[in-house]
Structures are given as structure tokens and as C-alpha cells.
MIDREN-880026 format. One line per field, with one value per residue: chain; x, y, z of N, C-alpha, C in turn; residue number from 1; residue in three letters. Coordinates in steps of 0.2 Angstrom, whole numbers. Layout:
BEGIN
chain (A, ...)
npx (X, ...)
npy (Y, ...)
npz (Z, ...)
capx (X, ...)
capy (Y, ...)
capz (Z, ...)
cpx (X, ...)
cpy (Y, ...)
cpz (Z, ...)
n (NUM, ...)
res (ALA, ...)
END
This chain:
BEGIN
chain (A, A, A, A, A, A, A, A, A, A, A, A, A, A, A, A, A, A, A, A, A, A, A, A, A, A, A, A, A, A, A, A, A, A, A, A, A, A, A, A, A, A, A, A, A, A, A, A, A, A, A, A, A, A, A, A, A, A, A, A, A, A, A, A, A, A, A, A, A, A, A, A, A, A, A, A, A, A, A, A, A, A, A, A, A, A, A, A, A, A, A, A, A, A, A, A, A, A, A, A, A, A, A, A, A, A, A, A, A, A, A, A, A, A, A, A, A, A, A, A, A, A, A, A, A, A, A, A, A, A, A, A, A, A, A, A, A, A, A, A, A, A, A, A, A, A, A, A, A, A, A, A, A, A, A, A, A, A, A, A, A, A, A, A, A, A, A, A, A, A, A, A, A, A, A, A, A, A, A, A, A, A, A, A, A, A, A, A, A, A, A, A, A, A, A, A, A, A, A, A, A, A, A, A, A, A, A, A, A, A, A, A, A, A, A, A, A, A, A, A, A, A, A, A, A, A, A, A, A, A, A, A, A, A, A, A, A, A, A, A, A, A, A, A, A, A, A, A, A, A, A, A, A, A, A, A, A, A, A, A, A, A, A, A, A, A, A, A, A, A, A, A, A, A, A, A)
npx (883, 869, 853, 841, 824, 815, 802, 801, 792, 777, 763, 747, 735, 719, 703, 687, 671, 655, 639, 624, 606, 594, 592, 577, 567, 552, 536, 530, 541, 548, 538, 538, 549, 547, 547, 540, 544, 545, 556, 567, 571, 580, 588, 584, 579, 591, 596, 597, 605, 617, 628, 632, 635, 645, 656, 662, 676, 674, 658, 644, 630, 615, 609, 594, 585, 585, 591, 580, 581, 585, 571, 562, 548, 550, 543, 535, 524, 523, 527, 538, 553, 561, 571, 575, 588, 594, 594, 607, 618, 613, 615, 629, 631, 626, 635, 639, 651, 651, 641, 632, 626, 620, 605, 588, 580, 587, 588, 575, 573, 578, 593, 597, 594, 603, 615, 612, 611, 624, 632, 627, 632, 646, 647, 644, 655, 654, 658, 654, 647, 643, 633, 636, 643, 651, 661, 674, 672, 665, 674, 682, 684, 692, 697, 705, 708, 714, 727, 724, 719, 704, 691, 675, 661, 646, 631, 615, 600, 591, 586, 577, 575, 589, 601, 605, 616, 624, 629, 636, 630, 622, 626, 623, 619, 630, 639, 652, 656, 656, 667, 677, 678, 681, 694, 701, 700, 709, 720, 722, 726, 718, 717, 707, 691, 674, 658, 642, 626, 610, 598, 587, 570, 556, 551, 553, 560, 568, 582, 585, 587, 594, 601, 610, 617, 623, 631, 640, 647, 653, 661, 669, 678, 689, 691, 683, 680, 669, 652, 637, 619, 605, 588, 577, 571, 571, 578, 589, 597, 614, 629, 644, 651, 661, 671, 669, 661, 644, 631, 615, 604, 601, 590, 579, 584, 580, 564, 546, 537, 521, 511, 500, 502, 515, 526, 527, 540, 547, 549, 560, 577, 595, 612, 627, 642, 658, 674, 690)
npy (312, 320, 327, 339, 339, 353, 365, 375, 385, 392, 382, 385, 396, 393, 398, 398, 404, 407, 412, 420, 425, 438, 444, 447, 455, 455, 459, 448, 439, 446, 445, 431, 429, 434, 433, 427, 436, 448, 450, 447, 433, 426, 416, 402, 401, 399, 387, 375, 377, 383, 374, 372, 385, 389, 381, 387, 397, 411, 419, 427, 438, 447, 461, 467, 475, 488, 489, 493, 509, 513, 514, 515, 508, 491, 481, 485, 491, 485, 496, 498, 492, 484, 478, 468, 472, 460, 452, 453, 448, 435, 432, 432, 421, 411, 409, 418, 430, 443, 455, 462, 479, 488, 493, 495, 497, 501, 514, 515, 518, 530, 540, 537, 523, 517, 520, 513, 500, 497, 499, 488, 478, 480, 478, 464, 459, 458, 460, 474, 482, 494, 503, 517, 526, 537, 546, 541, 528, 522, 519, 509, 494, 483, 467, 453, 436, 421, 426, 431, 446, 453, 463, 469, 475, 485, 489, 498, 499, 509, 520, 526, 542, 546, 557, 572, 578, 568, 557, 546, 538, 527, 516, 520, 512, 515, 514, 519, 524, 512, 505, 514, 513, 499, 500, 508, 500, 490, 497, 500, 488, 476, 460, 452, 456, 457, 460, 465, 467, 476, 473, 471, 464, 464, 448, 442, 430, 430, 437, 455, 467, 478, 473, 464, 473, 481, 471, 467, 479, 481, 470, 470, 479, 473, 474, 468, 453, 444, 444, 446, 445, 453, 458, 454, 444, 431, 416, 418, 416, 409, 414, 416, 432, 440, 432, 432, 426, 428, 429, 431, 433, 429, 426, 426, 423, 423, 426, 431, 431, 433, 420, 423, 435, 434, 425, 407, 403, 412, 408, 400, 397, 398, 392, 398, 393, 398, 396, 403)
npz (770, 775, 770, 774, 770, 763, 761, 748, 743, 752, 757, 749, 755, 762, 762, 768, 765, 772, 766, 769, 766, 769, 786, 790, 799, 801, 808, 813, 816, 826, 836, 837, 845, 857, 875, 890, 900, 894, 887, 872, 863, 851, 848, 847, 834, 826, 830, 823, 812, 816, 818, 805, 800, 809, 804, 794, 789, 789, 791, 785, 785, 779, 786, 787, 794, 806, 823, 836, 843, 860, 872, 862, 852, 848, 840, 826, 813, 796, 782, 789, 798, 812, 825, 840, 852, 856, 845, 839, 847, 846, 832, 832, 841, 833, 824, 815, 808, 803, 795, 781, 780, 772, 768, 761, 772, 783, 788, 794, 807, 809, 811, 824, 825, 816, 823, 835, 830, 825, 836, 843, 836, 837, 851, 851, 845, 831, 814, 802, 788, 776, 782, 793, 806, 805, 793, 792, 797, 787, 778, 783, 779, 778, 783, 792, 788, 792, 789, 776, 768, 767, 759, 762, 755, 754, 747, 743, 734, 737, 750, 764, 772, 774, 780, 770, 773, 777, 768, 770, 779, 774, 761, 745, 729, 716, 702, 699, 711, 719, 712, 714, 728, 730, 724, 733, 744, 740, 740, 753, 757, 754, 748, 743, 737, 742, 737, 743, 737, 737, 726, 711, 710, 721, 725, 712, 703, 691, 684, 683, 669, 674, 684, 678, 669, 679, 685, 675, 672, 685, 687, 676, 679, 686, 699, 708, 717, 720, 719, 729, 731, 737, 742, 732, 739, 737, 730, 717, 701, 699, 692, 681, 677, 667, 671, 685, 699, 702, 713, 711, 720, 736, 744, 759, 776, 789, 791, 788, 777, 771, 764, 757, 750, 744, 733, 734, 733, 740, 752, 753, 757, 758, 762, 756, 751, 748, 742, 744)
capx (880, 861, 850, 834, 819, 812, 798, 803, 786, 773, 756, 742, 730, 712, 698, 680, 666, 648, 635, 616, 602, 592, 589, 572, 563, 545, 533, 529, 547, 549, 533, 540, 555, 545, 547, 535, 546, 545, 563, 567, 576, 581, 593, 581, 578, 597, 600, 598, 610, 623, 634, 635, 638, 652, 661, 666, 681, 670, 651, 641, 622, 613, 605, 589, 582, 589, 590, 577, 584, 583, 565, 557, 545, 553, 538, 532, 520, 526, 533, 544, 556, 566, 572, 577, 596, 596, 595, 614, 621, 610, 618, 635, 630, 624, 641, 641, 656, 650, 635, 632, 621, 617, 598, 583, 576, 592, 586, 568, 572, 582, 601, 598, 593, 609, 620, 611, 613, 631, 634, 626, 637, 652, 647, 644, 661, 653, 660, 649, 649, 637, 631, 641, 642, 656, 664, 680, 670, 662, 680, 685, 681, 697, 698, 710, 706, 720, 732, 722, 716, 698, 687, 668, 658, 639, 627, 608, 597, 587, 586, 574, 577, 596, 602, 609, 623, 628, 628, 640, 626, 620, 629, 618, 622, 633, 645, 658, 658, 658, 673, 682, 679, 685, 701, 703, 701, 715, 726, 722, 729, 714, 718, 700, 685, 668, 653, 635, 621, 603, 596, 582, 563, 553, 547, 554, 566, 572, 587, 583, 592, 598, 606, 615, 621, 628, 636, 645, 651, 657, 666, 674, 683, 694, 692, 678, 681, 663, 646, 631, 614, 599, 582, 572, 568, 570, 584, 590, 603, 622, 633, 650, 651, 668, 675, 668, 655, 638, 625, 611, 599, 602, 584, 579, 587, 575, 558, 540, 534, 515, 510, 494, 504, 522, 526, 529, 547, 550, 550, 566, 583, 601, 619, 631, 649, 663, 681, 695)
capy (318, 320, 334, 340, 342, 359, 367, 382, 389, 390, 380, 390, 397, 391, 402, 396, 410, 405, 418, 419, 431, 443, 444, 451, 454, 457, 460, 441, 437, 448, 442, 424, 429, 437, 429, 429, 442, 454, 450, 444, 427, 424, 410, 395, 401, 398, 381, 369, 379, 385, 370, 373, 392, 388, 377, 391, 402, 417, 418, 433, 438, 453, 464, 471, 479, 491, 488, 499, 513, 512, 518, 515, 502, 486, 479, 491, 489, 486, 494, 499, 487, 485, 472, 469, 472, 453, 449, 454, 442, 429, 431, 430, 414, 406, 407, 423, 434, 449, 456, 468, 483, 493, 490, 500, 498, 503, 521, 515, 521, 536, 540, 533, 516, 515, 520, 507, 494, 496, 498, 481, 474, 481, 474, 457, 457, 456, 465, 476, 486, 497, 508, 520, 532, 542, 545, 537, 521, 520, 517, 504, 488, 477, 463, 447, 429, 416, 429, 434, 452, 454, 469, 468, 481, 484, 495, 496, 502, 514, 520, 532, 546, 547, 565, 574, 580, 563, 552, 540, 534, 521, 517, 519, 509, 519, 510, 523, 524, 506, 503, 518, 510, 493, 502, 511, 494, 487, 502, 499, 481, 470, 455, 449, 461, 454, 465, 464, 472, 475, 475, 466, 466, 460, 442, 440, 426, 432, 443, 460, 470, 482, 469, 461, 478, 483, 466, 468, 485, 481, 464, 472, 484, 469, 476, 464, 446, 440, 448, 442, 449, 453, 462, 451, 440, 424, 413, 420, 412, 410, 414, 420, 438, 443, 428, 433, 423, 433, 426, 437, 433, 423, 425, 428, 418, 424, 430, 428, 434, 430, 417, 426, 440, 433, 419, 402, 402, 417, 404, 396, 400, 393, 394, 398, 392, 400, 395, 407)
capz (771, 774, 768, 777, 765, 765, 756, 745, 743, 757, 754, 748, 761, 759, 767, 767, 767, 771, 765, 769, 764, 774, 792, 789, 805, 800, 815, 816, 818, 833, 840, 839, 850, 864, 881, 895, 904, 889, 883, 866, 862, 844, 848, 845, 827, 823, 833, 818, 806, 819, 817, 798, 800, 813, 801, 789, 792, 791, 789, 785, 784, 777, 791, 783, 798, 811, 830, 838, 848, 867, 873, 856, 851, 844, 835, 822, 807, 789, 779, 794, 801, 817, 829, 847, 852, 857, 839, 836, 850, 843, 826, 834, 844, 828, 820, 810, 810, 801, 791, 777, 783, 768, 766, 761, 778, 788, 791, 796, 814, 809, 813, 831, 823, 813, 828, 839, 827, 824, 843, 845, 832, 840, 857, 850, 841, 824, 809, 798, 782, 772, 786, 797, 811, 803, 786, 793, 798, 781, 774, 786, 777, 777, 789, 790, 790, 791, 785, 770, 769, 764, 760, 762, 753, 754, 744, 742, 728, 739, 757, 766, 778, 775, 780, 765, 775, 780, 764, 772, 784, 771, 755, 739, 723, 711, 700, 699, 718, 721, 709, 718, 735, 729, 723, 739, 749, 738, 742, 760, 758, 753, 743, 740, 738, 741, 737, 744, 734, 737, 719, 709, 711, 726, 723, 705, 703, 685, 685, 679, 665, 678, 688, 673, 667, 684, 686, 669, 673, 691, 686, 671, 682, 689, 706, 712, 716, 721, 721, 732, 731, 742, 740, 729, 745, 735, 727, 710, 698, 700, 685, 680, 673, 666, 675, 692, 701, 704, 716, 711, 725, 741, 748, 766, 780, 794, 788, 788, 771, 771, 758, 753, 745, 742, 730, 738, 733, 745, 759, 752, 759, 757, 764, 750, 753, 743, 744, 742)
cpx (872, 859, 843, 829, 816, 808, 800, 798, 781, 766, 751, 737, 723, 707, 691, 675, 659, 644, 628, 613, 600, 590, 583, 566, 556, 542, 532, 535, 549, 544, 535, 545, 553, 544, 542, 537, 547, 552, 562, 573, 576, 585, 590, 580, 585, 600, 601, 604, 616, 629, 637, 638, 645, 657, 665, 671, 678, 663, 648, 633, 621, 608, 600, 586, 587, 587, 586, 581, 581, 576, 560, 554, 549, 549, 534, 528, 524, 523, 539, 546, 560, 566, 575, 585, 598, 597, 603, 618, 619, 613, 625, 636, 629, 630, 643, 647, 655, 643, 635, 626, 618, 610, 593, 579, 581, 591, 579, 568, 577, 590, 602, 598, 600, 615, 619, 613, 620, 634, 633, 630, 644, 653, 647, 650, 660, 655, 654, 651, 643, 633, 636, 639, 646, 658, 670, 678, 668, 668, 683, 682, 686, 698, 702, 707, 711, 725, 730, 718, 710, 695, 680, 664, 650, 635, 620, 605, 593, 587, 582, 577, 585, 598, 607, 616, 627, 627, 632, 636, 624, 623, 624, 622, 624, 639, 651, 660, 660, 665, 679, 683, 683, 693, 704, 704, 707, 721, 727, 724, 724, 717, 712, 695, 678, 662, 646, 631, 614, 601, 590, 575, 560, 549, 548, 561, 571, 576, 585, 589, 596, 603, 612, 619, 626, 633, 641, 649, 656, 663, 671, 679, 690, 695, 688, 679, 674, 657, 640, 626, 608, 593, 576, 568, 567, 577, 584, 596, 610, 625, 639, 649, 658, 673, 674, 661, 650, 633, 620, 606, 600, 596, 584, 582, 582, 570, 552, 536, 527, 513, 505, 497, 511, 522, 529, 537, 551, 551, 557, 572, 589, 607, 623, 638, 654, 670, 686, 702)
cpy (318, 327, 334, 343, 348, 362, 374, 387, 387, 387, 385, 390, 396, 394, 400, 402, 407, 412, 416, 426, 435, 441, 449, 450, 458, 456, 453, 438, 439, 445, 435, 424, 432, 432, 431, 435, 448, 454, 447, 439, 425, 418, 404, 395, 399, 391, 376, 371, 382, 380, 371, 380, 392, 385, 381, 395, 409, 416, 425, 433, 445, 456, 469, 476, 482, 489, 494, 503, 512, 517, 519, 508, 497, 483, 484, 488, 490, 492, 495, 493, 489, 478, 473, 469, 465, 449, 448, 448, 435, 427, 428, 422, 409, 405, 413, 427, 441, 449, 462, 472, 488, 490, 496, 502, 501, 509, 521, 518, 526, 535, 536, 526, 514, 515, 514, 501, 492, 496, 491, 476, 474, 477, 467, 454, 455, 462, 468, 481, 488, 503, 511, 525, 538, 541, 540, 529, 518, 517, 511, 497, 482, 474, 457, 441, 424, 419, 432, 441, 453, 461, 467, 474, 480, 490, 493, 501, 509, 514, 527, 536, 547, 555, 567, 576, 575, 557, 546, 535, 527, 521, 515, 517, 515, 516, 513, 523, 518, 504, 507, 515, 504, 495, 504, 505, 491, 491, 501, 492, 475, 466, 452, 454, 457, 460, 462, 469, 471, 478, 470, 469, 461, 454, 440, 436, 428, 438, 449, 463, 474, 478, 466, 467, 480, 478, 466, 474, 484, 475, 466, 477, 480, 470, 471, 457, 441, 446, 444, 447, 448, 457, 459, 446, 433, 422, 415, 416, 414, 410, 418, 426, 440, 438, 428, 430, 429, 428, 431, 438, 427, 422, 427, 422, 418, 428, 427, 432, 430, 427, 419, 431, 439, 426, 413, 401, 407, 414, 400, 400, 395, 396, 393, 398, 394, 399, 400, 404)
cpz (770, 773, 771, 772, 768, 760, 754, 745, 748, 754, 754, 754, 758, 765, 764, 769, 766, 771, 766, 767, 770, 781, 792, 794, 804, 807, 818, 819, 825, 838, 842, 844, 856, 869, 886, 900, 900, 885, 876, 865, 855, 843, 845, 837, 823, 825, 828, 813, 809, 818, 810, 798, 804, 809, 796, 793, 794, 788, 790, 783, 781, 782, 788, 788, 804, 818, 832, 844, 855, 868, 868, 855, 846, 838, 832, 816, 801, 786, 783, 797, 807, 820, 836, 847, 853, 851, 837, 840, 848, 836, 828, 837, 838, 823, 815, 813, 808, 797, 787, 780, 779, 765, 765, 767, 784, 791, 793, 803, 815, 811, 819, 830, 820, 819, 833, 836, 827, 831, 845, 842, 835, 847, 857, 847, 834, 819, 805, 793, 778, 775, 791, 801, 809, 796, 787, 794, 792, 777, 777, 785, 776, 784, 787, 792, 788, 787, 779, 772, 765, 765, 758, 761, 753, 752, 743, 737, 731, 747, 759, 772, 779, 774, 774, 766, 777, 775, 765, 777, 781, 764, 749, 733, 718, 708, 700, 707, 721, 718, 713, 725, 735, 728, 729, 744, 747, 740, 749, 762, 757, 747, 739, 742, 736, 741, 738, 741, 735, 730, 717, 711, 716, 723, 716, 705, 697, 687, 680, 674, 669, 682, 683, 671, 672, 685, 681, 670, 679, 690, 681, 673, 685, 696, 711, 711, 717, 722, 723, 732, 736, 738, 737, 734, 742, 732, 720, 708, 700, 693, 686, 675, 673, 671, 683, 694, 704, 707, 716, 717, 730, 746, 755, 770, 786, 792, 790, 783, 770, 764, 754, 748, 742, 739, 735, 739, 737, 751, 758, 754, 758, 761, 758, 753, 747, 746, 740, 743)
n (1, 2, 3, 4, 5, 6, 7, 8, 9, 10, 11, 12, 13, 14, 15, 16, 17, 18, 19, 20, 21, 22, 23, 24, 25, 26, 27, 28, 29, 30, 31, 32, 33, 34, 35, 36, 37, 38, 39, 40, 41, 42, 43, 44, 45, 46, 47, 48, 49, 50, 51, 52, 53, 54, 55, 56, 57, 58, 59, 60, 61, 62, 63, 64, 65, 66, 67, 68, 69, 70, 71, 72, 73, 74, 75, 76, 77, 78, 79, 80, 81, 82, 83, 84, 85, 86, 87, 88, 89, 90, 91, 92, 93, 94, 95, 96, 97, 98, 99, 100, 101, 102, 103, 104, 105, 106, 107, 108, 109, 110, 111, 112, 113, 114, 115, 116, 117, 118, 119, 120, 121, 122, 123, 124, 125, 126, 127, 128, 129, 130, 131, 132, 133, 134, 135, 136, 137, 138, 139, 140, 141, 142, 143, 144, 145, 146, 147, 148, 149, 150, 151, 152, 153, 154, 155, 156, 157, 158, 159, 160, 161, 162, 163, 164, 165, 166, 167, 168, 169, 170, 171, 172, 173, 174, 175, 176, 177, 178, 179, 180, 181, 182, 183, 184, 185, 186, 187, 188, 189, 190, 191, 192, 193, 194, 195, 196, 197, 198, 199, 200, 201, 202, 203, 204, 205, 206, 207, 208, 209, 210, 211, 212, 213, 214, 215, 216, 217, 218, 219, 220, 221, 222, 223, 224, 225, 226, 227, 228, 229, 230, 231, 232, 233, 234, 235, 236, 237, 238, 239, 240, 241, 242, 243, 244, 245, 246, 247, 248, 249, 250, 251, 252, 253, 254, 255, 256, 257, 258, 259, 260, 261, 262, 263, 264, 265, 266, 267, 268, 269, 270, 271, 272, 273, 274, 275, 276)
res (VAL, SER, GLU, VAL, ALA, ARG, ARG, VAL, THR, PRO, PRO, PRO, THR, HIS, VAL, THR, TRP, GLY, LEU, THR, GLY, ASP, ILE, HIS, THR, LEU, LYS, ALA, VAL, ASN, LEU, ASP, ALA, VAL, GLN, SER, ASN, GLY, THR, TYR, ASP, PHE, ARG, PRO, MET, PHE, GLU, ARG, VAL, ALA, PRO, LEU, LEU, ASN, TRP, PHE, ASP, VAL, ALA, SER, CYS, HIS, MET, GLU, ALA, PRO, VAL, ALA, PRO, PRO, GLY, THR, PRO, ILE, ILE, VAL, ASP, ALA, PRO, MET, LEU, SER, THR, ALA, PRO, SER, MET, VAL, PRO, ALA, LEU, ALA, GLY, ALA, GLY, TYR, ASP, ARG, CYS, SER, THR, ALA, SER, ASN, HIS, MET, MET, ASP, ARG, GLY, VAL, ALA, GLY, VAL, ASP, THR, THR, LEU, GLY, ALA, PHE, ASP, ALA, ALA, GLY, LEU, GLY, HIS, THR, GLY, ALA, ALA, ARG, SER, ALA, ASP, GLU, ALA, ARG, SER, VAL, VAL, PHE, THR, VAL, LYS, GLY, ILE, ARG, PHE, ALA, HIS, LEU, SER, TYR, THR, PHE, ALA, VAL, GLY, ASN, ARG, PRO, LYS, SER, GLN, PRO, TRP, ARG, VAL, ASN, LEU, ILE, ASN, ALA, THR, ALA, ILE, ILE, ALA, ALA, ALA, ARG, GLN, ALA, ARG, ALA, ASP, GLY, ALA, GLN, VAL, VAL, VAL, LEU, SER, LEU, GLU, TRP, GLY, ILE, ASP, GLY, GLN, PRO, ALA, VAL, THR, ALA, GLU, GLN, ARG, SER, LEU, ALA, ARG, THR, LEU, THR, ALA, SER, GLY, GLU, ILE, ASP, LEU, ILE, VAL, GLY, HIS, GLN, ALA, HIS, LEU, LEU, GLN, PRO, ILE, GLU, GLN, VAL, ASN, GLY, VAL, TRP, VAL, ILE, TYR, GLY, MET, GLY, ASN, PHE, ILE, SER, ASN, LEU, PRO, GLY, ALA, THR, TRP, PRO, ALA, HIS, CYS, GLN, ASP, ALA, ALA, VAL, PHE, GLY, VAL, ASP, PHE)
END
């Protein structure tokens, strides 16, 4: 009598997530992409890193600037930001699968800028979270990778020009709201919740007391599995808080912060790999 070996329990699923910092399209970045025919080509900026981003099961960025609405200028003066529609397919071509979009600049080009940005993401097949065209869209944060259901949440410390009647346009940091959203995502089927936050102080590598306090509150809820940070525009420490990894600041990934006014370490960037 022979027996066929069989596995009683399935092998564990292993998902790799690659995360990067801001796609921060200051005026000089857009100028670098201008072609002789007036179009914009951002693809060369990602050529050397695309093989790494494509290696991950899912890769995400942080979209700091909105896409300029049709018929409006793409290149604008700081502190306002925007970029060309061709940036988004360039992100997809580089290997990104999704991006967080709650930033203090996402409303720089008004409601039309948000709509244009998210429309470009949809057309390129990229997921997005943090900004929305409707209240229903703001809730749709769950996606599946290799059979595992993930939720990706995104919040920012501030945003200008957000209509009072449409608070769902861009998510603002509020610990109670974030925990509630994470619980709702789990009720919607999420097994893993990843949170992107714009917090910290421009150009300051030290983690602020406010960042630490918020990290403690959020991780103590038991609803968040990973926190990744933006806004300081440089690399900040990584540590565990209540057993949850917190990457306080991932720096910029595409940017041109002038050396005369920004610390040299604002030129540093990284790709962070997380295994689930």
C-alpha cells in the first residue's frame, strides 16, 4: 500500500513591497523633462532604478504635486507645484503600482488638479489613496497582491484650498479618523494596513515630538501594520513603536531642492523594501 504525501497546511504567502519618497516636481524637474517639441518626458529619470522597482510585488511612491489641469500652465513658481500628465505613465513604466496622494500641495491646482491627477492614475493603471473625487472613492483603499488583501491609507498635516463642503478631497491627519479608517478597511477585508503620513519639519532629520506622539497613538490601536513618512524631504530614522515598524521619513525620490537653501542631506533618497 502506498501513500501520496500531501501538505496539510498551505505554505505562507510572501509579499515584498518597495516604498520610495516624494515625487517632488519643482520647476527645475519639469524643465528637465521638456522636449524640443514641447512635450514632457520623465522616463529617463527612472531608467536606472526601474529594474529594482519592478522586482517588488508592489511598489509605491508619494505624489507630492498634482497634474496640471488641461489648458493650464505646467511649470509654475514655488511654493506652488504641478507636473505634466506624462509623469504618471512614467511612474507606471518605472515599476510603480500605486502612490499615496495626500500632500500639502495636492490642492495647489484646485479641485480640477485633483481630478486630473487621479484621472491620469486611472488611465495608467496605478492605484492611489489620500485624495479623492468623491466620498465613496475616499473609502476604496483595499487591493489584493498574491491573494493577500492590503489597505493603503494616506494623510497629510495640512493642505490649502480644500473645499469645506468636500473634506474627502484630501485626507488631513487626525488620529481618531485614521484609526477609524483602518478599522473600516479591516471590516472591508484588509489583512494588512499600511499608512503613509506627511509629517515632520522641512529639512530636519530629527523626529519631532509630534511625530513620536502620533506614532505611539496610532500603533497602540493595533490597527496599523506599517507607517511610512514624508514631508521632511530627507531620510529620517526607522524604529519600532509598539511593535510596529515606523519609517519616519523616506526623503524625496525625484526632486531638485537647491543646495543654497536646503541641507545637503536633502539630496539623499532610498528604496525601502518591506516583507509581509
